[in-house]
C-alpha positions in Angstrom: 3.4 2.2 9.3 4.7 4.9 7.0 2.4 4.9 4.0 4.2 7.7 2.3 7.5 5.7 2.0 5.5 2.6 0.9 3.9 4.6 -1.9 7.3 5.9 -3.0 8.7 2.4 -3.0 5.8 1.1 -5.1 6.3 4.0 -7.6 10.0 3.3 -7.8 9.4 -0.4 -8.2 6.9 0.2 -11.0 9.3 2.5 -12.8 12.2 0.1 -12.4 10.5 -3.1 -13.5 9.2 -3.4 -17.1 8.4 -7.2 -17.0 4.9 -8.4 -16.2 6.2 -9.9 -13.0 7.6 -6.6 -11.9 4.3 -4.9 -12.7 2.4 -7.6 -10.8 4.6 -7.0 -7.8 4.0 -3.3 -7.9 0.2 -3.8 -8.1 0.4 -6.3 -5.2 2.3 -3.8 -3.1 -0.1 -1.0 -3.9 -3.1 -3.3 -3.0 -1.4 -4.2 0.3 -0.8 -0.5 1.1 -4.5 0.3 0.4 -5.6 -2.7 2.5 -3.4 -1.5 5.5 -4.8 2.0 5.2 -8.3 0.6 5.2 -7.5 -1.5 8.3 -6.1 1.6 10.0 -9.4 3.5 9.3 -11.5 0.6 10.7 -9.3 0.3 13.8 -9.6 4.0 14.4 -13.3 3.9 14.1 -13.5 1.0 16.6 -11.1 2.8 19.0 -13.3 5.9 19.3 -16.1 5.9 21.9 -19.6 5.8 20.7 
């Protein structure tokens, strides 16, 4: 998962859409990106030996 390209996509989407639905989509994509980053951190923590 390339989070840098996802972030760039979200920023481009937010700039291109001025309607409330476009803004909602941008916020949803940003929230999804943060969630996936959080999952990656948790998975890395579980993968490492104690």
